[in-house]
C-alpha positions, 0 to 999 in steps of 0.5 A: 417301563411297565406300569404299577400292575404289570409290575405287581401282577403276580404278587397281586394274584396270590394275594387275591387267590389266598384271600379267596381261599382263606376268606374273611380275613380283616372284613367279616365284620361287614357280615357281622354288620348285617350286610345279609340281614337287609330283610325284616322278614324274620328275626333270623332272616330267611331259609336260603339267600337263593333258590336255583330250580330248587337248589338252595344255597344258605345265607352263610354260603352267600356271606362267606362268598360276598366276604371273599369277594370284597376281601379280593377287592380290599387287598386289590386296591391296598396293592394299588395304593388306594384306600379301600376304607374310603371306597367302602365307607358312606353312602357310596361304599354302602352302594359298591357293597351292594353292587358286590353282593348282587355279583356274589348272588349271580355268581352263585347263581350261575355256578348252580346253573353250570353245576345242574347242566354239568349233572344232566350231561354226565360231565366228570373232571378225570381224576389224573386231569385234576391231579394234574392241574392241582398240582401245577397250580399249587406248586406254582403259587409257592414258586412264583411267590418265593415261599415254601409249605411251611411258610404258608401254613404258618400264614394260614394258622395265623388266620385260624385256618389249616393247611389241609383246609386250604389245599382242599379248597384249592382243589375244589375250585380247581375241579370246578374250574376244569368242569366248567370248561368241559361243559363250555366245550360240550355246549359250544361244540367245534367251530369251523368257519368258511371263508366266506364267513372269515371274509364277512367278519373281516370286513366287518371288524377291519378296523381292529386289523389295522396296522399302525406305524411301528418301529423296532428299536434297542437302547442303551440306558445309562445314569448321566448324559456323559456316559451316554455321549461317550457310548454314542461316540464308540457307537458312530466309531463302529462298536457293536450296539448289542456289545455296548448295550451289554456293558453300559446298559442299567436295563436289565430287562434288555441289556443282555438282547442287544437292548432290544425293545421289540416292535412298538407303536405310539403311546407305548413309551414315555413321550420323550423316547417315543419322540425320539425313536419315530424320528430316526430313520432305520439304523440311525443313532440318536442323540442322548434322550433323557427320561424320568429313567436315565439317559438313552441312547436309541437305535432304530432297527426297522420300521412298519408303516401305518396300513390295513392288511388283506385277509391272507396276511391276518387270516390265522388271527382273524379266524381265532377272533371269529372262533372266540366270538362264535364260542362266546356267542353260543355259550352266552345264548345257551346260558341265557335261555336256560337262565330264563327258563330256570325257576330263580328265587332271591330271597334279599329284595335289595339285591334282587332289585339291584340285579333288575337294575343292571337289566333295565334301569327303569324296573330296577328303579321301580323295584327299589320305590316298592321296596322303600314303600312297603318297608321290605328292607331296612337298609338306611341307605335305601333312599340313596339307592333310588336317588342315585338310579334317578340321577343316573337317568337325570344324565341319561336324558341330558346326554339325549337333549345335548345330541339333539341341540347340536343340530343346526337346523332342528325340526319342529318335532326335534324341538318338542322332543329337546323340551320334553327331555329338559322337563324329564331330566329336571323331574329325575334331578329333583326326585333324586334331590328329595330321596338323597335328602330322606337319606341325610336324615337317616344316615351319617353324612359323608363328604361325598355324598354332601357334594353329590346333593350340592351338585344338584342343589347348591342352596340346599341348607340342609346339606351345606350345613352337614358339609360344614359339620363334616369340616368342622369335625375334620379340623378345618374350622375356615371351611366349616365356618365359611358353610354355616355363613352361607347357609345363614345367608342364603337361608336366615331361618335356618337354626341349626347353622347358628347353633353350629357356628356358635359351637365353632366359635365357642371351640375356638374361644370366640364367646363373644361370636358365640353369644351372637350366633345363640342369640340369633338361634334363640330369636328364631326359637324363643323357648329352646332351651337347648340353645338357651343353655348354650347361651348360658355358657357363652355368657359365662365365658364372656363374663356376662354374668347377669345376661346368664342370670337372667337367661337361667330365669327364663329356662326356670320358667319354662322347665323348672326341673331342667338338669342343664338349668341346674348345672348352669346354675352352678357355673354361674355360681361358679363364675361369681365364686372366682370373683369373690375369691379374687376380690378377697385376695386383693384386700388380703394383700393390702398392708394397711386395711381400713374398717371399710375394707374389713367390713368388705372382707366379711361380706366376701367371706360369706358370699364365698360360702354362699357360692361355693355351696350353690356350686357345689349342690348344682354340679353334684346333682348333675353328676347324680343325673349322669353328668359328663367328667366336665362337671367332675373337673368343675367340682374340683375347681370350686373345691380348689377355690375355697381351699378344700383341697383333699376334696379337690385333689380327689376330684381330679384324680377321679378324672384322670382315672376315667379319662387320662386326656383331660388336660383341666384335671392335670392343671387342676391337680398341679395347682393343689400339688403346689399349695401343698408345696409339692412343686415338683409334683406340680411341675410334673402334672403341668407337663402332663397337661402340655403333652395332652393338649392339642390347643395352641392357647392353652398349651401357651399358658401351661408353659408360662405356669410351668415358668412360674414354678421353674423360670431356669427351665430352658426346654420349656421356655424354647417350647413357650416360643414355639408354641407363640410362633404357632399362634403368629405372635411373633414379637412375643416368641422373639422375646422368648428365644432370645431369653433360651439364647442367652441362658444357652447360647448353642441352642440351634433350634432358638436360632431357626425360631428366632430367625423364622420370627424375624423373617415374619416381622419383615426384618430379614437382616435380623433373621440372617444375623442370628442364623450365622451366629448359630452356624459355629454351634452346629455340630451336626450335618442336620443342624447345619442343613437346617441353618443353611436352608432357612438362611436361604430362605431369609436372604430370598425374602431380603432381596425379592423374590426371583432376584439373584441372591447376596454372596451371604446366599450364594455361599450357603448354596455352595456350603449346602452342595458340600454337605449334600455330596457328603451325604451322597445326594448329588442331584440336590447337590447339583441344584444348589450348584446350577442355582449359583451359576444361574444367579452369577456365573462368575461367583466362585466358578472354580470351586463350583465346576469342581463340586459339579464335577465331583457331582457328576454333572460335568466332565473334568476339563480336557488336559490341552484347556487345564491351564485355562482353568483356574486353581481351586482354593 
């Protein structure tokens, strides 16, 4: 029952080692993005990354070592099931990468010191020792990962490396490790503890040697309770435990050792197994114990009670621990002394500050602040780093204060200290918040960063607004609007929240709500042209053309040459054009027209010409000023309205070439082709539009338009029904599903869809009727499963949550169980059958029992009881 890392440790080690020597795989972009160019001292950067007693280590060497380190962790996170991009992304990711930079520099400094000390002491690695160590490690890598040299060579070639280069890198690394070991042995010397030293060490660390309660147990692991009971009966009859383990156990790791699990204490096994094992006496056999791994029969073969041993009992272990700690202390003291006496210069200010922070938080903070104030580094996350240190110091002060506040009767001095700590904590929190807000102005906010700010200041308008924007980008419309509403409620003068809420409403098709939000924003910024332009768009969407024209006049007074204003004028002309064309078409549709109608037609013709000319002129000017593809789409729509079909087609096709996913271009081209008599081409483009649309309402309109051309298209009608269902338009969905079934009575999707719609309409009886009608048409097991599962939902809806199902539902459960058994899904089958028994133990009891036996859940009845069991159907 090992954990994930134990199971995959060798695999992870291999990938990490390989990543280290290959270098740069997948993450070179981190260096390319400027991770090691965060100093403005020169265009080309510093001449060295770090200097150790005059020995310079180049930025390239540091960058490669850093990339190798990140690669190792990147691979490790992937193997552990975590998303490395999330860990390395955002503000916290920037801090993690800075930590990795500092770790890289410290590792390079440490190795440089080791190399210098080894050189001074003339320590060399024996060539034969190196050859042997290299051969052992290289062959071990290949063997434990089941690959040969050719496979390794091919892998390396795919990464732009050679086998010989990898082998040399591995050899160099092993040589370095062996030299470091030799240096350590030279520095440390021989450690020979006296008995008094061992006794003193033992007494100081006696808790380490306490022996917990332990048992030694063996087990037989099987798949079901019936087999476990059979094994237990044989053991009680005198059969050998080890022999039965070898014969029955599914635990491949222990079955050949008689099921022996060796000694273990509490907390090592899963709870049910542990509870049973520790409750047994020596040589006692357990009842069957179920865990996530199967069914166990456990036998305890020995026990150890918890106790504190004497020194004599654990003397060898104490001696090993003492020697290891003494060696580490001696070597650490030597390293610290050598480090402090060495001349070390780090050319990257932020890395140096982070290393100082690790030694002394407040010293590091002062260095980060100095770098920020002098502009020595151009990392936009620098204020975030400073904020994090302040927040850490605030947490420390809070911890100190909490300890003092637990004192029942504090002294006057302690009360004074509590107040001082509270003020210091608040000061650090305020400072952290201030720096966080600075960082938010410089970097793309991420959700973790924003939530960190909101933890310090739940009323921060800017942070809550940014959280709303993040949720909006993620598609969480409700969550985003909640954040904007919160900002507007608590900070009524925060204009960006009104604008964002308006943008969100407009995107959702709630143009009236958008106008209200933009009007509120404009009231706070009366001459903001950006808000005015957005308001014009919203007015047009609602159909408030007069208000849109009035707003345009205001924009013209403030900025007559504003390009956005000219585009908005084109949009108003476009809207007016649409009204005029609609009015003209209504008059043309009349069988008889009055003189007034004819006069009105003449007037409309002139208006159409004027509106079209204005719209085309403004949109073309917008395009000349670098306008977006939206303008080309609108231009095509204007051409379409006035019958300039070739120009319209050209505009829509230009959009499709530049952006193949613009839905409006496909729908526009479809209308052009329809007017040209190419119905097939129109339908083809509408189908393309549907496949590219992500908006439910838009997809509904597209399918309706396709059906205008091909009313017998059952596939499209089914698609329309599903789209209506996704929008919770259940009555309309029922109508379309019914039309599908009229045309295609064997459509399983339509039966499932119409049943769901009736269930949501709170008419489960009709849903059940349709599902039953669909069953005879189900040709595949997957269809039958879907119908039966939906039938269970409908029946439960009919009888009420938690109530026993009707016979219709019980029959569905039994039929589902049969299908699951045919598919080999015994557990799923057993779930349905047990549910039948729970609701009504007598319902089709013989069939249920027979199926449970088939599922392996129950044993067949004994022969003497067979007559008592009724025959199955």
